[in-house]
PDB file of N, CA, C and O in Angstrom, chain B, residues numbered from 101:
ATOM      1  N   MET B 101     -38.792  47.012 -58.379  1.00  0.00           N
ATOM      2  CA  MET B 101     -37.430  46.915 -59.257  1.00  0.00           C
ATOM      3  C   MET B 101     -36.582  46.912 -58.265  1.00  0.00           C
ATOM      4  O   MET B 101     -36.318  47.884 -57.558  1.00  0.00           O
ATOM      5  N   LYS B 102     -35.878  45.221 -58.133  1.00  0.00           N
ATOM      6  CA  LYS B 102     -34.656  45.539 -56.982  1.00  0.00           C
ATOM      7  C   LYS B 102     -33.590  45.671 -57.503  1.00  0.00           C
ATOM      8  O   LYS B 102     -32.647  45.879 -56.740  1.00  0.00           O
ATOM      9  N   PHE B 103     -33.326  45.608 -58.932  1.00  0.00           N
ATOM     10  CA  PHE B 103     -32.055  45.823 -59.985  1.00  0.00           C
ATOM     11  C   PHE B 103     -32.114  46.987 -60.578  1.00  0.00           C
ATOM     12  O   PHE B 103     -31.373  47.108 -61.554  1.00  0.00           O
ATOM     13  N   LYS B 104     -32.868  48.023 -60.245  1.00  0.00           N
ATOM     14  CA  LYS B 104     -33.161  49.208 -61.067  1.00  0.00           C
ATOM     15  C   LYS B 104     -31.977  49.749 -61.689  1.00  0.00           C
ATOM     16  O   LYS B 104     -32.065  50.066 -62.875  1.00  0.00           O
ATOM     17  N   ASN B 105     -30.639  49.940 -60.945  1.00  0.00           N
ATOM     18  CA  ASN B 105     -29.447  50.603 -61.402  1.00  0.00           C
ATOM     19  C   ASN B 105     -28.593  49.913 -62.378  1.00  0.00           C
ATOM     20  O   ASN B 105     -27.861  50.417 -63.231  1.00  0.00           O
ATOM     21  N   MET B 106     -28.867  48.345 -62.038  1.00  0.00           N
ATOM     22  CA  MET B 106     -27.792  47.294 -62.678  1.00  0.00           C
ATOM     23  C   MET B 106     -27.447  47.579 -64.317  1.00  0.00           C
ATOM     24  O   MET B 106     -26.324  47.226 -64.678  1.00  0.00           O
ATOM     25  N   PRO B 107     -28.041  47.988 -64.994  1.00  0.00           N
ATOM     26  CA  PRO B 107     -27.707  48.457 -66.442  1.00  0.00           C
ATOM     27  C   PRO B 107     -26.580  49.385 -66.358  1.00  0.00           C
ATOM     28  O   PRO B 107     -25.444  49.201 -66.794  1.00  0.00           O
ATOM     29  N   VAL B 108     -27.054  50.443 -65.719  1.00  0.00           N
ATOM     30  CA  VAL B 108     -26.312  51.684 -65.739  1.00  0.00           C
ATOM     31  C   VAL B 108     -24.608  51.543 -65.107  1.00  0.00           C
ATOM     32  O   VAL B 108     -23.573  52.060 -65.526  1.00  0.00           O
ATOM     33  N   ILE B 109     -24.849  50.643 -63.971  1.00  0.00           N
ATOM     34  CA  ILE B 109     -23.874  50.348 -63.483  1.00  0.00           C
ATOM     35  C   ILE B 109     -22.764  49.454 -64.030  1.00  0.00           C
ATOM     36  O   ILE B 109     -21.572  49.747 -63.940  1.00  0.00           O
ATOM     37  N   LEU B 110     -23.214  48.388 -64.579  1.00  0.00           N
ATOM     38  CA  LEU B 110     -22.795  47.617 -65.591  1.00  0.00           C
ATOM     39  C   LEU B 110     -22.015  48.099 -66.784  1.00  0.00           C
ATOM     40  O   LEU B 110     -20.917  47.690 -67.160  1.00  0.00           O
ATOM     41  N   ALA B 111     -22.908  49.213 -67.415  1.00  0.00           N
ATOM     42  CA  ALA B 111     -21.987  50.039 -68.470  1.00  0.00           C
ATOM     43  C   ALA B 111     -21.047  50.957 -67.961  1.00  0.00           C
ATOM     44  O   ALA B 111     -20.138  51.235 -68.744  1.00  0.00           O
ATOM     45  N   LEU B 112     -21.028  51.433 -66.995  1.00  0.00           N
ATOM     46  CA  LEU B 112     -20.115  52.450 -66.634  1.00  0.00           C
ATOM     47  C   LEU B 112     -18.683  51.791 -66.196  1.00  0.00           C
ATOM     48  O   LEU B 112     -17.554  52.234 -66.410  1.00  0.00           O
ATOM     49  N   LEU B 113     -19.114  50.478 -65.450  1.00  0.00           N
ATOM     50  CA  LEU B 113     -18.007  49.796 -65.201  1.00  0.00           C
ATOM     51  C   LEU B 113     -17.207  49.173 -66.175  1.00  0.00           C
ATOM     52  O   LEU B 113     -15.987  49.122 -66.019  1.00  0.00           O
ATOM     53  N   ALA B 114     -17.830  48.630 -67.290  1.00  0.00           N
ATOM     54  CA  ALA B 114     -17.405  48.327 -68.506  1.00  0.00           C
ATOM     55  C   ALA B 114     -16.685  49.279 -69.254  1.00  0.00           C
ATOM     56  O   ALA B 114     -15.552  48.975 -69.625  1.00  0.00           O
ATOM     57  N   GLY B 115     -17.218  50.524 -69.572  1.00  0.00           N
ATOM     58  CA  GLY B 115     -16.593  51.549 -69.992  1.00  0.00           C
ATOM     59  C   GLY B 115     -15.229  52.052 -69.518  1.00  0.00           C
ATOM     60  O   GLY B 115     -14.357  52.244 -70.365  1.00  0.00           O
ATOM     61  N   PHE B 116     -14.953  52.306 -68.072  1.00  0.00           N
ATOM     62  CA  PHE B 116     -14.368  52.401 -67.350  1.00  0.00           C
ATOM     63  C   PHE B 116     -12.976  51.243 -67.488  1.00  0.00           C
ATOM     64  O   PHE B 116     -11.818  51.656 -67.553  1.00  0.00           O
ATOM     65  N   ILE B 117     -13.285  49.965 -67.514  1.00  0.00           N
ATOM     66  CA  ILE B 117     -12.390  49.182 -68.006  1.00  0.00           C
ATOM     67  C   ILE B 117     -11.869  49.296 -69.227  1.00  0.00           C
ATOM     68  O   ILE B 117     -10.654  49.102 -69.282  1.00  0.00           O
ATOM     69  N   VAL B 118     -12.469  49.576 -70.320  1.00  0.00           N
ATOM     70  CA  VAL B 118     -12.238  49.759 -71.703  1.00  0.00           C
ATOM     71  C   VAL B 118     -11.288  51.085 -71.743  1.00  0.00           C
ATOM     72  O   VAL B 118     -10.245  51.119 -72.396  1.00  0.00           O
ATOM     73  N   CYS B 119     -11.759  52.131 -70.993  1.00  0.00           N
ATOM     74  CA  CYS B 119     -10.799  53.494 -71.063  1.00  0.00           C
ATOM     75  C   CYS B 119      -9.304  52.984 -70.472  1.00  0.00           C
ATOM     76  O   CYS B 119      -8.258  53.374 -70.991  1.00  0.00           O
ATOM     77  N   ILE B 120      -9.333  52.046 -69.303  1.00  0.00           N
ATOM     78  CA  ILE B 120      -8.088  52.069 -69.002  1.00  0.00           C
ATOM     79  C   ILE B 120      -7.301  51.306 -69.806  1.00  0.00           C
ATOM     80  O   ILE B 120      -6.093  51.507 -69.930  1.00  0.00           O
ATOM     81  N   ALA B 121      -8.062  50.219 -70.505  1.00  0.00           N
ATOM     82  CA  ALA B 121      -7.131  49.348 -71.501  1.00  0.00           C
ATOM     83  C   ALA B 121      -6.913  50.163 -72.574  1.00  0.00           C
ATOM     84  O   ALA B 121      -5.809  49.974 -73.085  1.00  0.00           O
ATOM     85  N   THR B 122      -7.606  51.035 -73.111  1.00  0.00           N
ATOM     86  CA  THR B 122      -7.383  51.443 -74.365  1.00  0.00           C
ATOM     87  C   THR B 122      -6.022  52.564 -74.211  1.00  0.00           C
ATOM     88  O   THR B 122      -5.291  52.951 -75.123  1.00  0.00           O
ATOM     89  N   PHE B 123      -5.964  52.910 -72.826  1.00  0.00           N
ATOM     90  CA  PHE B 123      -5.108  53.951 -72.360  1.00  0.00           C
ATOM     91  C   PHE B 123      -3.769  53.107 -72.385  1.00  0.00           C
ATOM     92  O   PHE B 123      -2.767  53.596 -72.906  1.00  0.00           O
ATOM     93  N   ILE B 124      -3.748  51.888 -71.846  1.00  0.00           N
ATOM     94  CA  ILE B 124      -2.576  51.279 -71.936  1.00  0.00           C
ATOM     95  C   ILE B 124      -2.144  50.952 -73.228  1.00  0.00           C
ATOM     96  O   ILE B 124      -0.932  51.024 -73.436  1.00  0.00           O
ATOM     97  N   TYR B 125      -2.738  50.677 -73.955  1.00  0.00           N
ATOM     98  CA  TYR B 125      -2.456  50.183 -75.430  1.00  0.00           C
ATOM     99  C   TYR B 125      -2.402  51.422 -76.236  1.00  0.00           C
ATOM    100  O   TYR B 125      -2.261  51.203 -77.439  1.00  0.00           O
ATOM    101  N   ARG B 126      -2.493  52.921 -75.821  1.00  0.00           N
ATOM    102  CA  ARG B 126      -2.421  53.844 -76.649  1.00  0.00           C
ATOM    103  C   ARG B 126      -3.310  53.778 -78.007  1.00  0.00           C
ATOM    104  O   ARG B 126      -2.762  53.800 -79.109  1.00  0.00           O
ATOM    105  N   TYR B 127      -4.481  53.709 -77.881  1.00  0.00           N
ATOM    106  CA  TYR B 127      -5.291  53.689 -79.129  1.00  0.00           C
ATOM    107  C   TYR B 127      -5.516  55.279 -79.571  1.00  0.00           C
ATOM    108  O   TYR B 127      -5.513  56.234 -78.795  1.00  0.00           O
ATOM    109  N   GLU B 128      -5.681  55.317 -80.787  1.00  0.00           N
ATOM    110  CA  GLU B 128      -5.900  56.608 -81.434  1.00  0.00           C
ATOM    111  C   GLU B 128      -7.453  57.241 -80.833  1.00  0.00           C
ATOM    112  O   GLU B 128      -8.270  56.565 -80.207  1.00  0.00           O
ATOM    113  N   GLY B 129      -7.606  58.666 -81.190  1.00  0.00           N
ATOM    114  CA  GLY B 129      -8.779  59.041 -80.629  1.00  0.00           C
ATOM    115  C   GLY B 129     -10.057  58.548 -81.259  1.00  0.00           C
ATOM    116  O   GLY B 129     -10.987  58.243 -80.513  1.00  0.00           O
ATOM    117  N   LEU B 130     -10.181  58.447 -82.530  1.00  0.00           N
ATOM    118  CA  LEU B 130     -11.270  57.936 -82.988  1.00  0.00           C
ATOM    119  C   LEU B 130     -11.864  56.613 -82.910  1.00  0.00           C
ATOM    120  O   LEU B 130     -13.072  56.375 -82.888  1.00  0.00           O
ATOM    121  N   SER B 131     -10.682  55.567 -82.862  1.00  0.00           N
ATOM    122  CA  SER B 131     -11.009  54.329 -82.482  1.00  0.00           C
ATOM    123  C   SER B 131     -11.356  54.002 -81.114  1.00  0.00           C
ATOM    124  O   SER B 131     -12.210  53.166 -80.817  1.00  0.00           O
ATOM    125  N   TRP B 132     -10.543  54.811 -80.129  1.00  0.00           N
ATOM    126  CA  TRP B 132     -10.999  54.906 -78.730  1.00  0.00           C
ATOM    127  C   TRP B 132     -12.319  55.078 -78.478  1.00  0.00           C
ATOM    128  O   TRP B 132     -12.943  54.487 -77.597  1.00  0.00           O
ATOM    129  N   LEU B 133     -12.769  55.903 -79.260  1.00  0.00           N
ATOM    130  CA  LEU B 133     -14.247  56.681 -78.957  1.00  0.00           C
ATOM    131  C   LEU B 133     -15.127  55.481 -79.736  1.00  0.00           C
ATOM    132  O   LEU B 133     -15.727  54.941 -78.807  1.00  0.00           O
ATOM    133  N   TRP B 134     -15.372  55.035 -80.545  1.00  0.00           N
ATOM    134  CA  TRP B 134     -16.060  54.204 -80.997  1.00  0.00           C
ATOM    135  C   TRP B 134     -15.992  52.991 -79.917  1.00  0.00           C
ATOM    136  O   TRP B 134     -17.017  52.568 -79.382  1.00  0.00           O
ATOM    137  N   LEU B 135     -14.842  52.524 -79.672  1.00  0.00           N
ATOM    138  CA  LEU B 135     -14.744  51.247 -78.814  1.00  0.00           C
ATOM    139  C   LEU B 135     -15.348  51.601 -77.543  1.00  0.00           C
ATOM    140  O   LEU B 135     -15.891  50.624 -77.025  1.00  0.00           O
ATOM    141  N   VAL B 136     -15.446  52.772 -76.801  1.00  0.00           N
ATOM    142  CA  VAL B 136     -15.961  53.107 -75.664  1.00  0.00           C
ATOM    143  C   VAL B 136     -17.426  53.068 -75.754  1.00  0.00           C
ATOM    144  O   VAL B 136     -18.173  52.484 -74.969  1.00  0.00           O
ATOM    145  N   ILE B 137     -17.752  53.729 -76.761  1.00  0.00           N
ATOM    146  CA  ILE B 137     -19.222  53.808 -77.112  1.00  0.00           C
ATOM    147  C   ILE B 137     -19.920  52.340 -77.209  1.00  0.00           C
ATOM    148  O   ILE B 137     -20.856  51.906 -76.538  1.00  0.00           O
ATOM    149  N   GLY B 138     -19.311  51.819 -78.066  1.00  0.00           N
ATOM    150  CA  GLY B 138     -19.903  50.287 -78.397  1.00  0.00           C
ATOM    151  C   GLY B 138     -19.936  49.515 -77.361  1.00  0.00           C
ATOM    152  O   GLY B 138     -20.959  48.877 -77.113  1.00  0.00           O
ATOM    153  N   THR B 139     -18.595  49.416 -76.406  1.00  0.00           N
ATOM    154  CA  THR B 139     -18.874  48.854 -75.077  1.00  0.00           C
ATOM    155  C   THR B 139     -19.938  49.207 -74.082  1.00  0.00           C
ATOM    156  O   THR B 139     -20.713  48.394 -73.577  1.00  0.00           O
ATOM    157  N   ILE B 140     -19.906  50.415 -73.862  1.00  0.00           N
ATOM    158  CA  ILE B 140     -21.166  51.005 -72.976  1.00  0.00           C
ATOM    159  C   ILE B 140     -22.239  50.422 -73.596  1.00  0.00           C
ATOM    160  O   ILE B 140     -22.788  49.513 -72.973  1.00  0.00           O
ATOM    161  N   ALA B 141     -22.805  50.812 -74.998  1.00  0.00           N
ATOM    162  CA  ALA B 141     -24.200  50.392 -75.199  1.00  0.00           C
ATOM    163  C   ALA B 141     -24.349  48.672 -75.328  1.00  0.00           C
ATOM    164  O   ALA B 141     -25.423  48.081 -75.211  1.00  0.00           O
ATOM    165  N   LEU B 142     -23.224  48.113 -75.556  1.00  0.00           N
ATOM    166  CA  LEU B 142     -23.660  46.603 -75.434  1.00  0.00           C
ATOM    167  C   LEU B 142     -23.697  46.064 -73.827  1.00  0.00           C
ATOM    168  O   LEU B 142     -24.485  45.181 -73.489  1.00  0.00           O
ATOM    169  N   PHE B 143     -22.830  46.646 -72.951  1.00  0.00           N
ATOM    170  CA  PHE B 143     -23.118  46.177 -71.569  1.00  0.00           C
ATOM    171  C   PHE B 143     -24.528  46.965 -70.690  1.00  0.00           C
ATOM    172  O   PHE B 143     -24.991  46.622 -69.602  1.00  0.00           O
ATOM    173  N   TYR B 144     -24.911  47.928 -71.447  1.00  0.00           N
ATOM    174  CA  TYR B 144     -26.042  48.787 -71.228  1.00  0.00           C
ATOM    175  C   TYR B 144     -27.418  47.561 -71.502  1.00  0.00           C
ATOM    176  O   TYR B 144     -28.285  47.294 -70.670  1.00  0.00           O
ATOM    177  N   GLY B 145     -27.288  46.959 -72.905  1.00  0.00           N
ATOM    178  CA  GLY B 145     -28.247  46.061 -73.272  1.00  0.00           C
ATOM    179  C   GLY B 145     -28.183  44.844 -72.584  1.00  0.00           C
ATOM    180  O   GLY B 145     -29.228  44.246 -72.328  1.00  0.00           O
ATOM    181  N   LEU B 146     -26.969  44.351 -72.212  1.00  0.00           N
ATOM    182  CA  LEU B 146     -26.782  43.157 -71.469  1.00  0.00           C
ATOM    183  C   LEU B 146     -27.431  43.343 -70.074  1.00  0.00           C
ATOM    184  O   LEU B 146     -28.247  42.551 -69.604  1.00  0.00           O
ATOM    185  N   GLY B 147     -27.008  44.426 -69.480  1.00  0.00           N
ATOM    186  CA  GLY B 147     -27.708  44.757 -68.004  1.00  0.00           C
ATOM    187  C   GLY B 147     -29.274  44.862 -68.063  1.00  0.00           C
ATOM    188  O   GLY B 147     -29.823  44.464 -67.036  1.00  0.00           O
ATOM    189  N   ILE B 148     -29.964  45.242 -68.891  1.00  0.00           N
ATOM    190  CA  ILE B 148     -31.318  45.377 -69.213  1.00  0.00           C
ATOM    191  C   ILE B 148     -31.956  43.921 -68.961  1.00  0.00           C
ATOM    192  O   ILE B 148     -32.789  43.615 -68.108  1.00  0.00           O
ATOM    193  N   CYS B 149     -31.355  43.117 -69.914  1.00  0.00           N
ATOM    194  CA  CYS B 149     -31.643  41.629 -69.988  1.00  0.00           C
ATOM    195  C   CYS B 149     -31.379  41.087 -68.593  1.00  0.00           C
ATOM    196  O   CYS B 149     -32.266  40.429 -68.049  1.00  0.00           O
ATOM    197  N   LEU B 150     -30.515  41.258 -68.130  1.00  0.00           N
ATOM    198  CA  LEU B 150     -30.046  40.455 -66.618  1.00  0.00           C
ATOM    199  C   LEU B 150     -30.836  41.333 -65.505  1.00  0.00           C
ATOM    200  O   LEU B 150     -30.893  40.728 -64.435  1.00  0.00           O
ATOM    201  N   ARG B 151     -31.237  42.154 -65.493  1.00  0.00           N
ATOM    202  CA  ARG B 151     -32.225  43.105 -64.618  1.00  0.00           C
ATOM    203  C   ARG B 151     -33.491  42.203 -64.939  1.00  0.00           C
ATOM    204  O   ARG B 151     -33.854  41.455 -64.031  1.00  0.00           O
ATOM    205  N   LYS B 152     -33.987  42.195 -65.767  1.00  0.00           N
ATOM    206  CA  LYS B 152     -35.210  41.499 -66.269  1.00  0.00           C
ATOM    207  C   LYS B 152     -35.351  40.001 -65.666  1.00  0.00           C
ATOM    208  O   LYS B 152     -36.328  39.678 -64.989  1.00  0.00           O
ATOM    209  N   LEU B 153     -34.383  39.194 -65.946  1.00  0.00           N
ATOM    210  CA  LEU B 153     -34.033  38.019 -65.486  1.00  0.00           C
ATOM    211  C   LEU B 153     -34.205  37.979 -64.243  1.00  0.00           C
ATOM    212  O   LEU B 153     -35.156  37.355 -63.773  1.00  0.00           O
ATOM    213  N   PHE B 154     -33.197  38.727 -63.362  1.00  0.00           N
ATOM    214  CA  PHE B 154     -33.026  38.725 -61.637  1.00  0.00           C
ATOM    215  C   PHE B 154     -34.568  38.968 -61.602  1.00  0.00           C
ATOM    216  O   PHE B 154     -35.204  37.971 -61.259  1.00  0.00           O
ATOM    217  N   ASN B 155     -35.225  39.965 -61.855  1.00  0.00           N
ATOM    218  CA  ASN B 155     -36.503  40.427 -61.223  1.00  0.00           C
ATOM    219  C   ASN B 155     -37.533  39.269 -61.472  1.00  0.00           C
ATOM    220  O   ASN B 155     -38.384  39.128 -60.594  1.00  0.00           O
ATOM    221  N   VAL B 156     -37.574  38.398 -62.579  1.00  0.00           N
ATOM    222  CA  VAL B 156     -38.257  37.240 -62.609  1.00  0.00           C
ATOM    223  C   VAL B 156     -37.843  36.303 -61.656  1.00  0.00           C
ATOM    224  O   VAL B 156     -38.633  35.787 -60.866  1.00  0.00           O
ATOM    225  N   ILE B 157     -36.939  36.116 -61.682  1.00  0.00           N
ATOM    226  CA  ILE B 157     -36.296  34.935 -60.658  1.00  0.00           C
ATOM    227  C   ILE B 157     -36.656  35.274 -59.422  1.00  0.00           C
ATOM    228  O   ILE B 157     -37.212  34.395 -58.763  1.00  0.00           O
ATOM    229  N   LEU B 158     -36.444  36.565 -58.817  1.00  0.00           N
ATOM    230  CA  LEU B 158     -36.353  36.675 -57.637  1.00  0.00           C
ATOM    231  C   LEU B 158     -37.802  37.510 -56.790  1.00  0.00           C
ATOM    232  O   LEU B 158     -37.924  38.038 -55.685  1.00  0.00           O
ATOM    233  N   SER B 159     -38.699  37.300 -57.905  1.00  0.00           N
ATOM    234  CA  SER B 159     -39.760  38.182 -57.566  1.00  0.00           C
ATOM    235  C   SER B 159     -40.627  37.322 -56.603  1.00  0.00           C
ATOM    236  O   SER B 159     -40.731  36.095 -56.621  1.00  0.00           O
ATOM    237  N   ASP B 160     -41.388  38.435 -55.533  1.00  0.00           N
ATOM    238  CA  ASP B 160     -42.047  37.849 -54.325  1.00  0.00           C
ATOM    239  C   ASP B 160     -43.612  37.477 -54.943  1.00  0.00           C
ATOM    240  O   ASP B 160     -44.339  36.832 -54.187  1.00  0.00           O
ATOM    241  N   ASP B 161     -44.045  37.787 -56.030  1.00  0.00           N
ATOM    242  CA  ASP B 161     -45.441  37.757 -56.389  1.00  0.00           C
ATOM    243  C   ASP B 161     -45.774  36.118 -56.486  1.00  0.00           C
ATOM    244  O   ASP B 161     -46.969  35.891 -56.294  1.00  0.00           O
ATOM    245  N   ILE B 162     -45.136  35.188 -56.689  1.00  0.00           N
ATOM    246  CA  ILE B 162     -45.235  34.035 -56.934  1.00  0.00           C
ATOM    247  C   ILE B 162     -46.127  33.591 -55.862  1.00  0.00           C
ATOM    248  O   ILE B 162     -45.582  33.737 -54.768  1.00  0.00           O
ATOM    249  N   PRO B 163     -47.531  33.007 -55.775  1.00  0.00           N
ATOM    250  CA  PRO B 163     -48.125  32.724 -54.752  1.00  0.00           C
ATOM    251  C   PRO B 163     -47.749  31.124 -54.452  1.00  0.00           C
ATOM    252  O   PRO B 163     -47.577  30.256 -55.307  1.00  0.00           O
ATOM    253  N   ASP B 164     -47.669  30.970 -52.966  1.00  0.00           N
ATOM    254  CA  ASP B 164     -47.225  29.406 -52.293  1.00  0.00           C
ATOM    255  C   ASP B 164     -48.350  28.392 -52.932  1.00  0.00           C
ATOM    256  O   ASP B 164     -49.211  28.687 -53.761  1.00  0.00           O
ATOM    257  N   GLU B 165     -48.158  27.376 -52.444  1.00  0.00           N
ATOM    258  CA  GLU B 165     -49.159  26.287 -52.870  1.00  0.00           C
ATOM    259  C   GLU B 165     -50.199  26.494 -51.815  1.00  0.00           C
ATOM    260  O   GLU B 165     -51.394  26.512 -52.113  1.00  0.00           O
ATOM    261  N   GLU B 166     -49.671  26.689 -50.293  1.00  0.00           N
ATOM    262  CA  GLU B 166     -50.575  27.045 -49.350  1.00  0.00           C
ATOM    263  C   GLU B 166     -51.444  27.994 -49.500  1.00  0.00           C
ATOM    264  O   GLU B 166     -52.627  27.739 -49.277  1.00  0.00           O
ATOM    265  N   GLU B 167     -51.089  29.158 -49.868  1.00  0.00           N
ATOM    266  CA  GLU B 167     -52.274  30.281 -50.276  1.00  0.00           C
ATOM    267  C   GLU B 167     -53.098  30.037 -51.314  1.00  0.00           C
ATOM    268  O   GLU B 167     -54.262  30.425 -51.216  1.00  0.00           O
ATOM    269  N   THR B 168     -52.690  29.395 -52.429  1.00  0.00           N
ATOM    270  CA  THR B 168     -53.652  28.857 -53.314  1.00  0.00           C
ATOM    271  C   THR B 168     -54.829  28.076 -53.019  1.00  0.00           C
ATOM    272  O   THR B 168     -55.911  28.102 -53.606  1.00  0.00           O
ATOM    273  N   ASP B 169     -54.379  27.193 -51.768  1.00  0.00           N
ATOM    274  CA  ASP B 169     -55.255  26.194 -51.345  1.00  0.00           C
ATOM    275  C   ASP B 169     -56.305  26.846 -50.660  1.00  0.00           C
ATOM    276  O   ASP B 169     -57.483  26.549 -50.860  1.00  0.00           O
ATOM    277  N   ASN B 170     -55.862  27.914 -49.681  1.00  0.00           N
ATOM    278  CA  ASN B 170     -56.797  28.463 -48.801  1.00  0.00           C
ATOM    279  C   ASN B 170     -57.730  29.493 -49.644  1.00  0.00           C
ATOM    280  O   ASN B 170     -58.874  29.695 -49.238  1.00  0.00           O
ATOM    281  N   THR B 171     -57.313  30.067 -50.673  1.00  0.00           N
ATOM    282  CA  THR B 171     -58.162  30.974 -51.241  1.00  0.00           C
ATOM    283  C   THR B 171     -59.260  30.047 -51.803  1.00  0.00           C
ATOM    284  O   THR B 171     -60.422  30.427 -51.654  1.00  0.00           O
ATOM    285  N   GLU B 172     -59.012  28.789 -52.477  1.00  0.00           N
ATOM    286  CA  GLU B 172     -59.979  28.135 -53.106  1.00  0.00           C
ATOM    287  C   GLU B 172     -60.860  27.601 -51.978  1.00  0.00           C
ATOM    288  O   GLU B 172     -62.079  27.646 -52.149  1.00  0.00           O
ATOM    289  N   ASN B 173     -60.430  27.166 -50.988  1.00  0.00           N
ATOM    290  CA  ASN B 173     -61.314  26.644 -49.610  1.00  0.00           C
ATOM    291  C   ASN B 173     -62.022  27.896 -49.143  1.00  0.00           C
ATOM    292  O   ASN B 173     -63.139  27.687 -48.670  1.00  0.00           O
ATOM    293  N   GLU B 174     -61.578  29.259 -49.176  1.00  0.00           N
ATOM    294  CA  GLU B 174     -62.488  30.476 -48.650  1.00  0.00           C
ATOM    295  C   GLU B 174     -63.464  30.441 -49.983  1.00  0.00           C
ATOM    296  O   GLU B 174     -64.649  30.441 -49.651  1.00  0.00           O
ATOM    297  N   ASP B 175     -63.324  30.422 -50.926  1.00  0.00           N
ATOM    298  CA  ASP B 175     -64.309  30.507 -52.198  1.00  0.00           C
ATOM    299  C   ASP B 175     -65.527  29.469 -51.935  1.00  0.00           C
ATOM    300  O   ASP B 175     -66.726  29.747 -51.969  1.00  0.00           O
ATOM    301  N   ALA B 176     -64.940  28.209 -51.665  1.00  0.00           N
ATOM    302  CA  ALA B 176     -65.860  27.094 -51.404  1.00  0.00           C
ATOM    303  C   ALA B 176     -67.015  27.483 -50.322  1.00  0.00           C
ATOM    304  O   ALA B 176     -68.207  27.247 -50.517  1.00  0.00           O
ATOM    305  N   GLU B 177     -66.545  28.054 -49.261  1.00  0.00           N
ATOM    306  CA  GLU B 177     -66.981  28.388 -48.174  1.00  0.00           C
ATOM    307  C   GLU B 177     -67.976  29.512 -48.165  1.00  0.00           C
ATOM    308  O   GLU B 177     -69.088  29.473 -47.637  1.00  0.00           O
ATOM    309  N   ASN B 178     -67.365  30.661 -48.907  1.00  0.00           N
ATOM    310  CA  ASN B 178     -68.363  31.565 -49.281  1.00  0.00           C
ATOM    311  C   ASN B 178     -69.577  31.050 -50.265  1.00  0.00           C
ATOM    312  O   ASN B 178     -70.674  31.595 -50.147  1.00  0.00           O
ATOM    313  N   GLU B 179     -69.443  30.300 -50.960  1.00  0.00           N
ATOM    314  CA  GLU B 179     -70.710  29.661 -51.843  1.00  0.00           C
ATOM    315  C   GLU B 179     -71.500  29.194 -51.165  1.00  0.00           C
ATOM    316  O   GLU B 179     -72.698  29.462 -51.256  1.00  0.00           O
ATOM    317  N   ALA B 180     -70.904  28.228 -50.163  1.00  0.00           N
ATOM    318  CA  ALA B 180     -72.003  27.592 -49.324  1.00  0.00           C
ATOM    319  C   ALA B 180     -72.784  28.255 -48.404  1.00  0.00           C
ATOM    320  O   ALA B 180     -73.923  27.857 -48.162  1.00  0.00           O
ATOM    321  N   GLU B 181     -72.193  29.454 -47.729  1.00  0.00           N
ATOM    322  CA  GLU B 181     -73.012  30.489 -47.314  1.00  0.00           C
ATOM    323  C   GLU B 181     -73.912  30.970 -47.896  1.00  0.00           C
ATOM    324  O   GLU B 181     -75.039  30.919 -47.404  1.00  0.00           O
ATOM    325  N   GLU B 182     -73.709  31.508 -48.975  1.00  0.00           N
ATOM    326  CA  GLU B 182     -74.566  32.061 -50.097  1.00  0.00           C
ATOM    327  C   GLU B 182     -75.774  31.229 -50.303  1.00  0.00           C
ATOM    328  O   GLU B 182     -76.883  31.764 -50.308  1.00  0.00           O
ATOM    329  N   ASN B 183     -75.657  30.198 -50.442  1.00  0.00           N
ATOM    330  CA  ASN B 183     -76.628  29.054 -50.970  1.00  0.00           C
ATOM    331  C   ASN B 183     -77.349  28.826 -49.537  1.00  0.00           C
ATOM    332  O   ASN B 183     -78.542  28.538 -49.640  1.00  0.00           O
ATOM    333  N   GLU B 184     -76.857  28.901 -48.267  1.00  0.00           N
ATOM    334  CA  GLU B 184     -77.642  28.695 -47.152  1.00  0.00           C
ATOM    335  C   GLU B 184     -78.578  29.777 -46.798  1.00  0.00           C
ATOM    336  O   GLU B 184     -79.685  29.535 -46.316  1.00  0.00           O
ATOM    337  N   ASP B 185     -78.081  31.146 -47.067  1.00  0.00           N
ATOM    338  CA  ASP B 185     -78.633  32.253 -47.060  1.00  0.00           C
ATOM    339  C   ASP B 185     -80.007  32.327 -47.786  1.00  0.00           C
ATOM    340  O   ASP B 185     -81.130  32.638 -47.392  1.00  0.00           O
ATOM    341  N   GLY B 186     -79.502  31.921 -49.015  1.00  0.00           N
ATOM    342  CA  GLY B 186     -80.730  32.367 -50.323  1.00  0.00           C
ATOM    343  C   GLY B 186     -81.552  31.254 -50.160  1.00  0.00           C
ATOM    344  O   GLY B 186     -82.428  31.260 -51.025  1.00  0.00           O
ATOM    345  N   GLN B 187     -81.642  30.129 -49.268  1.00  0.00           N
ATOM    346  CA  GLN B 187     -82.868  29.014 -49.373  1.00  0.00           C
ATOM    347  C   GLN B 187     -83.792  29.415 -48.000  1.00  0.00           C
ATOM    348  O   GLN B 187     -84.815  28.783 -47.738  1.00  0.00           O
TER     349      GLN B 187
END
């Protein structure tokens, strides 16, 4: 998990920006609260989606073509050796 903390960092950064903007525009208490909570929840969900997307795109688990060809050749050699030993 290369991007483990991405959702939390994204949500907190968005919440901080909304807090500054609501302070500048002088929002009331309850509307400020709902706006900040909604922003944090929305950006946390977005961060989870982005984390999954980045982990899939940048994963190292995808085998190269050369590795796949080598394993197929090794399997064929092992079968040939077993057939020779069995006869």
